N, C-alpha and C positions, 0 to 999 in steps of 0.2 A: 381457209384460215392457215396462216403460215406458222412456222415453228416458234417465232418470237411471240405471236399472239396466243399460242397454246401454253407458253411457259408459266404465266401466272396461275392458270387453272391446274396445271400439274403440281405446282408448289402448294396450293391450298387443298388439293385433293386428299392427302393423308389426314389433315385436320377434319375435313368434312366427313370422311368415312368414319373416323373414330368418334366424332361428335354424334353422328346418327346412330352408330352401333351402341355407344355407352351412355347416351343421354336421351336422344329423341325416342328411340325404340323402347327403352325401359319406361320412359314417361308415358308413352301411349299405352303400353301394356298394363301399367299400373292403373291408368284411368279406366281401361276396359274392365279390370278386376274390380274397381270400386263400384261399377255399375252392375255387378253380378253378386249372387249370393249362393251359399251352399245349400241346395235343396235336394233331398233324396240322394245324397252322395255325389251330386254333380253340380257344376257351376251353371246357374241359370240367371237370365237377365231379370233384374229387380228394379231397374231404373234408379231413382234417387232415394230409395228406401234407406240405404246405408248412410247417406248424408243427413236424412231426417233423424235417424237414430243418433248420429254424432252431435247434431245440434242440441239434443236433449241429454247428452252424456255429461253428467256433472263431474265425473272423474277427469274427462278430457279438458274441460274448461278450468277445472282446478289446477291441472298441470300447466296450463297456459299462464295462470296467475303466478305460479311458482317461477317460471322462466322470466316473466315480466319483472318480478321482484329481484331475481338474480341479475337481469340486465341492468337495472338501475344501480345496484350496488357495484357490480363488477365493471361496467362500462365507465362510470364516473371515476372510480378509483384507478383503473388502469390508464385511462386517458390523462388524468391529472399527474400521476406518477411519471408516465412517459414524457409528458410535456415539461415537467419540472426538471427531469434528468437531461432532456435535450437542451433546455435553456441554460442549465448549468455548464454542460459540456461545450456549448457554443460561446460561453462568456470567457473573460480573461481571468476569472477567479480559479479555474481548475487547470492544473498541470497534468500532463500525461493523459489527455482525453482519449487517445486511441486505446489505451489499456482499459479504461472504464467503459468505453463503448463495447469492447469485446466481452468483458465480464458481464455487463448488463444484458447483452444480447444472448449470452450462452444459455439461459433457461429456456429461451424459445426453441433452441436446437434440441432440447430434450423431448422425446415423444410424449404425447399427452398421457398415454397408458403408463409409462414409466414414472412420470411426474405424479400421477394420481396414487400409484402404489407407494412411492416414496413418502408422500405427504400422509397417506393412510397409516403408515408406520409411525409417523410423528404424532398423529392424532390419537393413536391407540394407547391407552394407559398401560397395557401389558407389554408393549414394545418400546415405548419411549421412557428411558430412565429418568428424564427430567420431570415428567409428570408424576413419577413415583416420589421424587424428592419433594415436590410441592404438596404432597398429600397432607403433611402435618399442618400446613398453612390453611388447609381446607377442612379443619376440624377432624383430621385423621381419615377423612373420606377420600376415596380414590378420585382423582381429577379426570373426568371423562368428557373430553371436548365434543365427542360425537353424540352425547346425550342431550335431550331437550330439543329446542328449535334452532340450534346453531348450524344446521347442515347447509343452509343456503350461504351463510357467511363463510363456512369452511371451504365449500366448493368455489366460491368467488375468490377466495384467497389463492387456491391452486391455479385458477385460470389467470388471475392478475399477475401472479409470480412469473408466468410464462409470457403473457401478452404485453406487459409494461415495457420490456426491453425491445420488443418488436415495434411498438408504437414510438419509442424513443428513437429508433433507427430511422423511421419514416420522417419524424419531425426534424431530426438532425440533418437528414438529406435535403429536406426542403429549406432549412435555414442556410445551408451552404450554397444553395442556388440563388439566394438573395444577393443583390449588388452590395458590395462593401461600402460604396459611396453613401448609401442610405444610412448606414451606421455612423460613418464619419460625420455626416451632416447633423445627425441627432446629437452626437457628442459635442459638436461645435455649438449647438444650441444649449448645452449645459446638462444633457441627460446623463445620469449615472447608469450603472449596469442594470439596476432594478427598473428604472424608468424606461431604459432602452428595451428591456424584455417585455414590459407590460404595454407600452405605447407603440412600439414599432414591430417587434418580432411576433407577438401573439396575434395582432390583427393580420399580419402577413401570412400567418399559418392557418387562417380561418378555413380555406378550402381543404387543407390536409386534415384539420381537426374534424370537419364534417365527414370526410371520407372514412376516417378511422372510427368515428361514431357509428356510421352505418355498418361498417364491418363488425363492430361490437354487437349491434342489435341482431344482425344475421347470425353471428356466432352463438349468441345467447339462445336463439330459437332452435339451434341445432344441438343443444346440450345433451350429451348422452354418456360419453366415456366415464366421466367422474361419478355420477350417481350409480351407474351400472357396476363399477369396480368397487365402490364403497358399500354396496348393499350387504356384504358379509360382515362389515364392521359396524354399520349403523342401521337404523331402522328406516330403510328406504322402501317406499311402497312401489308396487308395480306400475303405478301411474304417476310417478313423481314428476316426470317431464313428458311432453308430448312424444318425443322420439322413443323414450323408454316404454311408454304406454303402447305405441304402435309396434315396437319390437316384441313386447310380451304378447300382444294380440296375435302376432304372426307366428312366433316360434314357441310360445308357451301354450297358448290356447288353440293354435292352428287356424285362426280366423284371418286368412290372408286378405280376403275381400274388405273386411272392416279396417284392417291395418292400412291398406292402400287408400281407403277413404280418409282416414286420419292424416295420412301423409299429405294428401292433396289439400286438405283444409289447412294444415300447418303451413304449407308452401304459400297458399293464398294469404293467410294472416301475416306471414313474414313479408310478402310483397307489399301488402297494404301498409303495414307499420313502417317499412323502410321508405316508401314513397311519401307518406304523411310526414315522417320525421325529416325527410329531405326538404320538403317544401316549407315546413315550419321553421327549420333552422336556417334555410337559405333565403328567407324573406327579406332580411336586412340587406343582404348582398344584392338581391334583385332591385330593391329600392335604391341602393346606392348607384347601380348601373343606370337606372332610369334617370336619376338626378344628374349623373354625369353626362348622359346624352342630351338632356334638356339644357344643361349649362353650355355644352358645346354648340348646340343650335342657337342659343341666345347670344353667344359670343361671335358668331359669324357676322361679318359686315353685311349690311343690307345692300342688295344689288342696285347699282346706279342706273337710272333710266338712260336708255340709249339716246344719243343726240339725234335730233330730227335732221334728216338730210333732205335738202330740197331736190325735187325731181329735176333731171337733166332737161335742159332746153328752156328752163324758166328764167 
């Protein structure tokens, strides 16, 4: 094997080593932990007992219901806001789009922990003077946004504030890659800016919309920072989200084996939900590709039969 043939392997070697050290090994180690239990002060093999316990754990499945509700609210809101902002910035209606792209993307650059603390201050009636001003409009009672069942909406607002600008950037980048001739042809056909956005740009963005929707679903399943940081201000249970539940099982109750089991089940649920979501939402695209292939085959001219050639010597 010459030096040139070794070069590709040397280039990918750092990635492979880091991938094995920080992903494959922890994954295998966590799976081994999930098959063990703490008996007589030692980890002993218990097979699938932890998985059986998790399947009957109402707190865990209730936390999954919370992240599903969060995913519906947050994903739809963030995707729509990002799409609307990208369409506006790509239209002729907005001047200075570079400035608005920068300002809309800036919330994504704020770390999630800082954003949660900042919004926690805004949600707190003791720290937000505006909520104190609104108290007379609430019958003299203190306006407490963190009370009641508003926590999912409040967390969704924090994540949407950060994610909408990121999705806007992805959509705008995809729009700039589209051929300008397509826009010009639509305008020659009489399309205004709204019709151009709905009938041309949005269908062209379908693959990117699907990609960002899957990102939103995966991100929702990983929800942890926001409820963890808001637990001092709001009534956040130890099993509010699956990640928070696994964290408390590991570091509050010392049950590392059960925490590893919950993490594996959550990863499996995330994988299944993402794959199902992908196939459900991409069904129309697959059908269009099949119809396109069928139309191409139908448009091919039929092969003409070869002319018969008389054998030589006849």
